[in-house]
C-alpha positions in Angstrom: -3.4 12.2 -8.4 -1.1 12.9 -5.5 -3.2 16.0 -4.6 -6.3 13.9 -4.6 -4.9 11.2 -2.4 -3.4 13.8 0.0 -6.7 15.6 0.2 -8.7 12.3 0.9 -6.2 10.8 3.4 -5.3 13.9 5.4 -7.9 13.6 8.0 -7.1 9.8 8.3 -3.4 10.4 8.5 -3.8 13.2 11.0 -5.7 10.7 13.2 -3.0 8.1 12.7 -0.3 10.4 13.8 -2.3 11.5 16.9 -2.5 7.9 18.2 1.2 7.5 18.2 1.6 10.3 20.7 -1.1 9.1 23.0 -0.5 6.6 25.8 -3.0 3.7 25.0 -3.0 0.1 26.0 -1.7 -2.2 23.3 -5.0 -3.7 22.5 -6.6 -0.3 22.0 -3.7 0.8 19.9 -4.1 -2.3 17.7 -7.9 -1.7 17.5 -7.4 2.0 16.4 -4.9 0.8 13.8 -7.3 -1.6 12.3 -10.0 1.1 12.1 -7.5 3.4 10.5 -6.6 0.9 7.9 -10.2 0.1 7.3 -11.3 3.9 6.8 -8.3 4.5 4.5 -9.2 1.6 2.3 -12.8 2.5 2.1 -11.9 6.1 1.2 -9.3 5.0 -1.5 -11.8 2.5 -2.9 -14.2 5.1 -4.0 -12.1 6.1 -7.0 -11.3 2.6 -8.2 -10.4 1.2 -10.7 -7.7 3.7 -11.5 -5.2 3.6 -14.3 -1.7 4.2 -13.0 0.3 4.0 -16.2 0.0 2.1 -19.6 0.7 -1.2 -17.9 -0.7 -0.9 -14.3 -4.2 -0.4 -13.0 -5.1 -0.1 -9.2 -8.1 -2.3 -8.9 -8.7 -2.7 -5.1 -7.7 -1.2 -1.8 -8.7 -3.2 1.3 -7.7 -3.6 5.0 -6.4 -6.8 6.3 -6.2 -6.4 10.1 -3.9 -3.4 10.5 -2.4 -3.7 7.0 -3.5 -1.4 4.1 -3.4 -3.6 0.9 -3.2 -2.2 -2.6 -4.1 -4.6 -5.3 -2.9 -3.8 -8.9 -3.0 -5.6 -12.3 -0.2 -5.6 -14.6 -0.6 -5.9 -18.4 2.8 -6.2 -19.9 1.9 -8.2 -23.0 3.6 -9.7 -24.8 5.8 -10.6 -21.8 4.8 -13.7 -19.9 4.3 -13.9 -16.2 7.6 -15.6 -15.8 9.4 -12.9 -17.7 7.7 -10.2 -15.7 8.7 -11.9 -12.4 12.2 -12.5 -13.4 12.9 -9.0 -15.1 10.9 -6.6 -13.0 10.8 -8.0 -9.4 14.0 -6.3 -8.0 13.5 -2.9 -9.7 9.8 -2.7 -8.6 10.6 -3.8 -4.9 13.2 -1.1 -4.5 10.9 1.6 -6.2 7.8 0.6 -4.1 9.7 0.4 -0.8 11.4 3.7 -1.4 8.0 5.3 -2.3 6.2 3.9 0.7 9.0 4.8 3.1 9.1 8.4 1.8 5.4 8.9 1.3 3.6 6.9 4.1 5.5 7.7 7.2 2.4 8.5 9.2 0.9 5.0 8.6 4.2 3.3 9.2 4.8 5.3 12.4 1.3 4.3 13.6 2.2 0.6 13.0 0.1 0.2 10.0 1.9 -1.9 7.3 1.4 -1.5 3.6 1.2 -4.4 1.2 1.3 -4.1 -2.5 0.2 -7.0 -4.7 0.5 -7.2 -8.4 -1.5 -9.7 -10.4 -1.3 -10.6 -14.1 -4.1 -9.0 -16.0 -4.1 -12.0 -18.4 -3.7 -15.0 -16.1 -4.9 -13.4 -12.9 -2.0 -15.0 -11.1 0.0 -13.1 -8.4 3.3 -11.7 -9.8 4.6 -9.8 -6.8 3.9 -9.1 -3.2 5.7 -6.4 -1.3 5.1 -6.0 2.4 6.4 -2.8 3.9 6.5 -1.7 7.5 8.6 0.7 9.7 11.5 -1.8 9.8 11.6 -2.1 6.0 12.3 1.6 6.0 15.1 1.4 8.5 17.0 -0.9 6.2 17.0 1.7 3.5 19.1 4.2 5.5 
């Protein structure tokens, strides 16, 4: 799966890294960032839904302004939503932040934030939301 994502996103990520080295007015930079997020979301959405593991499915990828949003469903039955929130939030936040900071530097350096939303497969309620930007990664060091 990593190879597929790399192959799909390489041209987009190359474009993202190039815009950080060019001198552009802020409004043009923001416009390009929105376009990069939109293109990445459209490309990633072509292979959805996608099972990640026995509890998790990636159901949607979308762009919200210059934020790339990944939306997942978690099916951790028989755990309740409250149990999932209480038991898994800290562990998941740490793992996701570390993964994004190590694997999505080109997006982050281009000021494209990444959001992960996890919804319950049963209740459809939001369980977690993690927003990661370049500053989030500075705090890991």
